[in-house]
C-alpha positions in Angstrom: -33.8 11.2 -24.8 -34.4 10.2 -21.1 -36.6 12.5 -19.0 -34.9 11.4 -15.8 -33.9 14.5 -13.7 -30.4 14.2 -12.2 -30.2 14.3 -8.4 -27.5 16.8 -7.2 -25.6 15.9 -4.0 -26.4 19.0 -2.0 -23.9 18.0 0.7 -21.0 18.3 -1.8 -22.4 21.6 -3.1 -22.6 23.1 0.3 -19.1 21.9 1.2 -17.6 23.3 -2.0 -14.9 25.9 -1.5 -14.4 27.0 -5.1 -16.5 27.3 -8.3 -14.7 24.2 -9.7 -15.8 22.2 -6.6 -19.4 23.4 -7.2 -19.2 22.3 -10.8 -17.7 19.0 -10.0 -20.4 18.4 -7.4 -23.1 19.1 -9.9 -21.6 16.8 -12.5 -21.3 14.0 -10.0 -25.0 13.3 -10.1 -27.2 10.3 -9.5 -29.0 9.5 -12.8 -26.9 11.9 -14.8 -27.0 11.5 -18.6 -24.6 8.8 -19.8 -22.9 11.2 -22.2 -21.8 13.2 -19.2 -19.1 10.5 -18.4 -18.3 11.8 -14.9 -20.8 10.0 -12.7 -19.7 9.3 -9.1 -19.0 5.8 -8.2 -21.6 5.4 -5.5 -20.7 1.8 -4.8 -17.2 2.7 -3.8 -18.6 5.2 -1.3 -20.9 2.6 0.2 -18.3 0.0 0.6 -16.0 2.6 2.2 -18.9 3.5 4.5 -19.3 -0.2 5.6 -15.6 -0.4 6.3 -15.7 2.8 8.4 -18.7 1.6 10.4 -16.9 -1.8 11.1 -13.7 0.0 12.3 -15.7 2.4 14.4 -17.6 -0.4 16.0 -14.3 -2.3 16.6 -12.6 0.7 18.2 -15.7 1.4 20.3 -15.8 -2.1 21.7 -12.1 -1.7 22.6 -12.6 1.6 24.4 -15.7 0.5 26.1 -14.0 -2.6 27.4 -10.5 -1.4 28.2 -11.3 2.1 29.5 -14.7 1.5 31.2 -14.5 -2.1 32.2 -17.6 -3.3 30.3 -17.1 -7.1 30.0 -19.5 -7.8 27.2 -17.7 -5.1 25.0 -14.4 -6.9 25.7 -15.8 -10.2 24.5 -17.2 -8.4 21.5 -13.8 -6.9 20.7 -12.1 -10.3 20.9 -14.8 -12.0 18.8 -14.5 -9.4 15.9 -10.8 -9.0 16.2 -9.9 -11.5 13.5 -12.1 -9.6 11.0 -10.7 -6.2 11.7 -7.7 -6.4 9.3 -9.9 -7.4 6.4 -12.1 -4.3 6.8 -9.1 -2.1 7.2 -7.5 -3.6 4.1 -10.6 -3.0 2.0 -10.5 0.6 3.3 -6.8 1.0 2.3 -7.4 -0.7 -1.1 -10.3 1.9 -1.8 -8.0 4.7 -0.8 -5.5 3.5 -3.4 -8.2 3.2 -6.0 -9.2 6.8 -5.3 -5.6 8.0 -5.4 -5.3 6.9 -9.0 -8.3 9.2 -9.8 -7.3 12.1 -7.6 -6.4 15.4 -9.1 -3.8 16.2 -6.4 -2.8 13.2 -4.4 0.3 15.0 -3.0 -1.9 17.7 -1.5 -4.0 15.0 0.2 -0.9 13.2 1.4 0.5 16.3 3.1 -2.9 16.9 4.7 -3.0 13.3 6.1 0.6 13.7 7.3 -0.4 16.7 9.4 -3.5 14.9 10.7 -1.4 11.7 11.5 1.1 13.8 13.4 -1.7 15.3 15.5 -3.1 11.9 16.2 0.3 10.7 17.6 0.8 13.7 19.7 -2.6 13.4 21.3 -2.5 9.7 21.9 1.1 9.3 22.9 1.6 12.5 25.0 -1.8 14.0 26.0 -4.0 11.0 26.7 -1.5 9.3 29.1 -1.0 12.7 30.8 -4.8 12.7 31.4 -4.7 9.1 32.7 -5.9 7.2 29.6 -3.7 4.3 28.7 -3.7 1.7 25.9 -4.7 4.3 23.2 -1.2 5.2 21.7 -1.0 5.4 18.0 2.5 5.4 16.6 1.7 4.5 13.0 -1.9 3.9 12.4 -4.1 3.7 9.4 -4.0 7.5 8.8 -0.2 7.4 9.0 -0.1 4.6 6.4 -2.5 6.5 4.0 -0.3 9.6 4.4 2.9 7.7 3.5 1.3 5.8 0.7 -0.3 8.8 -0.9 3.0 10.8 -0.9 4.9 7.7 -2.1 2.5 7.2 -4.9 2.3 10.9 -5.7 6.2 11.4 -6.0 6.7 7.9 -7.6 3.7 8.0 -9.9 5.8 8.1 -13.1 7.5 4.9 -12.0 4.4 3.2 -11.0 2.6 4.1 -14.2 5.2 2.3 -16.2 4.1 -1.1 -14.8 1.1 -2.5 -16.7 -2.0 -2.8 -14.5 -2.4 -6.5 -14.5 1.4 -7.0 -13.8 1.1 -4.5 -11.0 -1.8 -6.3 -9.4 0.1 -9.6 -9.4 3.2 -8.0 -8.0 1.4 -6.2 -5.3 -0.5 -9.4 -4.2 2.8 -11.4 -4.2 4.7 -8.7 -2.2 1.9 -8.4 0.3 2.0 -12.1 1.1 5.8 -12.1 1.1 6.1 -9.4 3.7 2.9 -10.3 5.7 4.9 -12.5 8.1 7.6 -9.8 8.5 6.3 -9.0 12.0 7.0 -12.6 13.0 10.7 -12.5 12.0 10.6 -14.0 8.5 9.5 -13.5 4.9 7.6 -16.4 3.1 5.7 -17.1 0.0 4.8 -20.4 -1.7 7.3 -22.4 0.2 10.0 -19.7 0.2 11.2 -18.9 3.7 13.8 -16.3 4.7 14.6 -15.6 8.4 15.2 -11.9 9.0 18.1 -10.6 11.3 17.1 -10.5 14.9 18.6 -7.0 15.1 15.5 -5.7 13.3 13.4 -6.8 16.4 15.5 -5.5 19.3 13.9 -2.1 19.4 10.7 -0.6 18.1 12.5 2.0 16.0 11.4 0.3 12.8 7.9 -0.7 14.0 6.5 1.6 11.4 8.0 -0.7 8.7 6.7 -3.8 10.4 9.8 -4.7 12.6 9.2 -4.3 16.3 9.8 -6.1 19.6 7.4 -8.9 20.6 6.2 -6.5 23.4 5.3 -3.8 21.0 1.7 -2.6 21.4 -0.4 0.1 19.8 -4.1 1.0 19.6 -4.1 1.4 15.8 -1.0 -0.1 13.9 -0.6 -0.6 10.2 3.0 -0.8 9.2 4.2 0.0 5.7 5.1 -3.6 5.1 2.9 -5.2 4.0 0.0 -2.7 3.9 1.6 -0.3 1.4 1.2 -3.1 -1.2 -2.6 -3.1 -0.5 -2.7 0.6 -1.3 -0.7 0.1 -4.5 -3.0 -2.8 -5.4 -5.9 -0.3 -5.2 -4.0 2.1 -7.5 -3.7 -0.6 -10.2 -7.3 -1.5 -9.9 -8.0 2.2 -10.5 -5.7 2.1 -13.5 -7.8 -0.6 -15.0 -11.0 1.5 -14.5 -9.4 4.7 -15.6 -10.1 6.3 -19.1 -6.6 6.1 -20.5 -7.6 7.2 -24.0 -8.5 10.7 -22.9 -5.7 10.9 -20.3 -8.1 12.1 -17.7 -8.7 11.0 -14.1 -12.4 10.5 -14.6 -13.8 7.0 -15.1 -15.0 5.8 -18.4 -18.6 4.6 -17.9 -18.0 1.4 -20.0 -15.2 0.3 -17.7 -17.3 -0.5 -14.6 -20.8 -2.2 -14.3 -23.8 0.1 -14.2 -24.7 -0.8 -10.7 -21.5 0.8 -9.5 -22.9 4.2 -10.3 -26.3 3.7 -8.8 -27.0 4.6 -5.0 -27.9 1.6 -2.9 -27.7 3.0 0.7 -28.0 6.6 1.5 -26.5 6.0 5.0 -23.4 4.1 3.9 -22.9 6.4 0.9 -23.0 9.4 3.2 -20.6 7.7 5.7 -18.2 6.8 2.8 -18.2 10.4 1.4 -17.2 11.6 4.9 -15.0 8.7 5.9 -12.0 10.7 7.1 -14.0 13.0 9.3 -15.9 10.1 10.8 -12.8 8.1 11.5 -11.1 11.1 13.2 -14.1 11.9 15.4 -15.5 8.6 16.4 -13.1 7.8 19.3 -13.3 11.2 21.1 -17.1 11.5 20.5 -17.7 7.9 21.7 -15.4 8.3 24.6 -17.1 11.6 25.7 -20.6 10.0 25.4 -19.7 6.9 27.4 -17.8 9.0 30.0 -20.9 11.2 30.4 -23.1 8.1 30.8 -20.8 6.5 33.2 -20.9 9.6 35.3 -24.7 9.7 35.3 -25.5 6.0 35.6 -22.2 4.5 37.0 -21.8 2.0 34.2 -18.6 0.1 33.8 -15.7 0.7 36.2 -16.7 2.1 39.6 
């Protein structure tokens, strides 16, 4: 018998709202006995934390350059711009993975829908009124996660009928098929289909991936093709899920041991609080820079 003392994540315990949440936080321990079978996947938290930090940095470069005229920040934004979709895609994939393990994905989907609506109201109506341009969010990553969570929650019985490996292949193929939809066509492995020009005359269908060439948004992740990234994550979760017991917990044999060990306290913490970090980073960063600009006259005069 191991004498290792489990480490309880006090953050989760303090944030618990019910006794079930407390029990779950205690069960999700570092160094917990293997027989417990409910260890938290620390590696997922850490990868999500890295993605959040990358997106925070990317948005901060944009705000600092576009709103405050800091030239080096604009150059940094353009330099890292090609990598931004990759970090966002990993973040979306992890969200899909966790959706497969969620006890109430519909509840989370409705919560994200409310948050997404608030983001749009603030960035489309309030910020321009205050004189801040270029920060509109019509259908950003939170909107996409809201839609994906609800679509997966309501259609789970249908998605569950697809074997995991087949689901992974289909999602991968559909992602690349619809990836060029914003450019006016569908294409995959030599297949090419031009889409009707009527889809691109207005921005009404921009949330799907069809918008005018002039369409711009601060944060934009259309359903096509990014919904298939989310679904890809759900099928990855299906592979790791303990199907024999019919639970949403992971079977310890399905993932390598290193996935359950903590490697970075900082990234793990950031990953566990990814939604809050993502929601607060722009207003907090904007407020700090505005305060510094007022004191030291950085950026725009």
